[in-house]
C-alpha positions as a Python dict, from the first residue, in 0.01 Angstrom:
ca = {
    (1, 'M'): (0, 0, 0),
    (2, 'S'): (140, 324, -88),
    (3, 'R'): (132, 621, 146),
    (4, 'P'): (-207, 816, 92),
    (5, 'E'): (-55, 1140, 214),
    (6, 'L'): (187, 1133, -80),
    (7, 'T'): (-72, 1052, -340),
    (8, 'G'): (-340, 1326, -293),
    (9, 'H'): (-637, 1399, -100),
    (10, 'A'): (-760, 1090, 139),
    (11, 'S'): (-1105, 1103, -25),
    (12, 'L'): (-963, 1014, -353),
    (13, 'F'): (-699, 764, -221),
    (14, 'Y'): (-945, 567, -7),
    (15, 'N'): (-1193, 437, -264),
    (16, 'A'): (-1377, 110, -218),
    (17, 'K'): (-1065, -108, -318),
    (18, 'E'): (-824, 75, -84),
    (19, 'A'): (-1069, 83, 185),
    (20, 'R'): (-1123, -299, 191),
    (21, 'K'): (-743, -343, 156),
    (22, 'Y'): (-675, -146, 464),
    (23, 'D'): (-969, -278, 670),
    (24, 'S'): (-842, -654, 577),
    (25, 'S'): (-472, -588, 663),
    (26, 'S'): (-394, -775, 983),
    (27, 'R'): (-93, -548, 1028),
    (28, 'M'): (-314, -223, 1005),
    (29, 'V'): (-574, -383, 1228),
    (30, 'G'): (-319, -465, 1488),
    (31, 'I'): (-148, -125, 1465),
    (32, 'Q'): (-483, 51, 1497),
    (33, 'R'): (-573, -157, 1804),
    (34, 'E'): (-254, -78, 1974),
    (35, 'I'): (-246, 285, 1926),
    (36, 'T'): (-621, 335, 2006),
    (37, 'E'): (-562, 127, 2337),
    (38, 'R'): (-249, 377, 2400),
    (39, 'A'): (-462, 679, 2336),
    (40, 'I'): (-749, 532, 2577),
    (41, 'E'): (-466, 499, 2839),
    (42, 'L'): (-318, 837, 2771),
    (43, 'L'): (-655, 1011, 2787),
    (44, 'K'): (-730, 821, 3112),
    (45, 'L'): (-1039, 648, 2978),
    (46, 'S'): (-981, 303, 3108),
    (47, 'S'): (-1279, 296, 3335),
    (48, 'P'): (-1583, 98, 3171),
    (49, 'E'): (-1794, 197, 3479),
    (50, 'R'): (-1811, 547, 3340),
    (51, 'P'): (-1831, 559, 2969),
    (52, 'S'): (-1676, 854, 2799),
    (53, 'F'): (-1806, 1025, 2483),
    (54, 'I'): (-1520, 1030, 2214),
    (55, 'L'): (-1477, 1203, 1902),
    (56, 'D'): (-1273, 998, 1638),
    (57, 'V'): (-1141, 1221, 1370),
    (58, 'G'): (-1039, 1036, 1067),
    (59, 'C'): (-1230, 725, 1197),
    (60, 'G'): (-1188, 538, 843),
    (61, 'S'): (-1340, 195, 867),
    (62, 'G'): (-1423, 214, 1239),
    (63, 'L'): (-1126, -12, 1377),
    (64, 'S'): (-1050, 253, 1643),
    (65, 'G'): (-1416, 291, 1715),
    (66, 'Q'): (-1451, -67, 1769),
    (67, 'V'): (-1165, -62, 2040),
    (68, 'L'): (-1342, 218, 2212),
    (69, 'E'): (-1668, 26, 2212),
    (70, 'E'): (-1481, -271, 2371),
    (71, 'H'): (-1343, -35, 2648),
    (72, 'G'): (-1721, 77, 2723),
    (73, 'H'): (-1703, 404, 2551),
    (74, 'V'): (-1952, 580, 2294),
    (75, 'W'): (-1802, 736, 2010),
    (76, 'V'): (-1864, 958, 1695),
    (77, 'G'): (-1630, 903, 1397),
    (78, 'C'): (-1574, 1148, 1118),
    (79, 'D'): (-1399, 1059, 782),
    (80, 'V'): (-1363, 1229, 461),
    (81, 'S'): (-1374, 897, 247),
    (82, 'R'): (-1740, 757, 204),
    (83, 'D'): (-1594, 432, 121),
    (84, 'M'): (-1410, 417, 453),
    (85, 'L'): (-1727, 510, 633),
    (86, 'N'): (-1931, 248, 426),
    (87, 'M'): (-1676, -15, 588),
    (88, 'A'): (-1754, 118, 928),
    (89, 'N'): (-2107, 112, 870),
    (90, 'E'): (-2088, -263, 756),
    (91, 'R'): (-1903, -326, 1082),
    (92, 'I'): (-2171, -153, 1289),
    (93, 'D'): (-2447, -344, 1098),
    (94, 'E'): (-2271, -686, 1159),
    (95, 'K'): (-2232, -610, 1532),
    (96, 'R'): (-2600, -509, 1545),
    (97, 'E'): (-2708, -826, 1380),
    (98, 'A'): (-2483, -1035, 1595),
    (99, 'S'): (-2621, -862, 1915),
    (100, 'Q'): (-2972, -934, 1801),
    (101, 'T'): (-2900, -1297, 1722),
    (102, 'N'): (-2732, -1345, 2062),
    (103, 'D'): (-3021, -1173, 2249),
    (104, 'G'): (-3257, -1432, 2112),
    (105, 'D'): (-3016, -1736, 2190),
    (106, 'S'): (-3167, -1872, 2523),
    (107, 'S'): (-2911, -2165, 2497),
    (108, 'E'): (-2588, -1959, 2559),
    (109, 'D'): (-2390, -2101, 2845),
    (110, 'D'): (-2333, -1872, 3158),
    (111, 'D'): (-1971, -1968, 3144),
    (112, 'E'): (-1743, -1738, 2927),
    (113, 'D'): (-1508, -1892, 2705),
    (114, 'E'): (-1149, -1758, 2680),
    (115, 'S'): (-1242, -1541, 2375),
    (116, 'M'): (-1480, -1342, 2555),
    (117, 'Q'): (-1283, -1272, 2857),
    (118, 'D'): (-1089, -985, 2678),
    (119, 'T'): (-1411, -798, 2593),
    (120, 'P'): (-1506, -577, 2879),
    (121, 'R'): (-1880, -519, 2748),
    (122, 'K'): (-2025, -852, 2682),
    (123, 'N'): (-2384, -733, 2699),
    (124, 'A'): (-2303, -410, 2508),
    (125, 'E'): (-2580, -212, 2316),
    (126, 'P'): (-2582, -283, 1940),
    (127, 'S'): (-2367, 9, 1858),
    (128, 'P'): (-2251, 306, 2072),
    (129, 'G'): (-2090, 464, 1786),
    (130, 'D'): (-2219, 698, 1511),
    (131, 'L'): (-2059, 820, 1181),
    (132, 'L'): (-2023, 1163, 1001),
    (133, 'H'): (-1898, 1230, 638),
    (134, 'H'): (-1693, 1534, 702),
    (135, 'D'): (-1343, 1683, 593),
    (136, 'M'): (-1168, 1775, 923),
    (137, 'G'): (-963, 2037, 725),
    (138, 'T'): (-1278, 2244, 715),
    (139, 'G'): (-1312, 2259, 1082),
    (140, 'L'): (-1537, 2042, 1300),
    (141, 'P'): (-1914, 2092, 1336),
    (142, 'F'): (-1934, 2053, 1717),
    (143, 'R'): (-1988, 2292, 2009),
    (144, 'P'): (-1684, 2312, 2246),
    (145, 'A'): (-1695, 2053, 2526),
    (146, 'T'): (-1933, 1818, 2345),
    (147, 'F'): (-1682, 1536, 2382),
    (148, 'D'): (-1485, 1398, 2700),
    (149, 'G'): (-1185, 1347, 2451),
    (150, 'C'): (-1075, 1318, 2098),
    (151, 'I'): (-864, 1063, 1917),
    (152, 'S'): (-724, 1069, 1568),
    (153, 'I'): (-529, 743, 1508),
    (154, 'S'): (-460, 751, 1130),
    (155, 'A'): (-559, 1089, 1003),
    (156, 'S'): (-281, 1296, 1128),
    (157, 'P'): (-33, 1222, 837),
    (158, 'S'): (-290, 1332, 601),
    (159, 'V'): (-332, 1693, 736),
}
């Protein structure tokens, strides 16, 4: 994958093909997760008992939003690429469908398997995230103090 900040505006680079490639790269997913978890730590947002409302500038396909959700936070993501936002919407829809399927499954064991032990919010709402198509270069359409914190994991090199 070439570096988008060297090829032009991110909305042109992240078309459907590049968005899928980005979202399916285990390297990118791992980096996003690691940096988002570090951002949560730096912002002192690690308490799932008190969810924070977080703005994710340049949210892309929603990878960092997914990590925020796993830590019990609510988020709004904005991105300039409609194709990346479509990927994020797919992720949100899949989570919503899985949640509805699990809600109707009464045969679920009370014991958590090992894969579920790493997820802080087992009974999470279908999606505590929302999306906005917006270019951060034009300013953000939010009032001051709307959010408890702000992250921008991958968008900064594009500025």
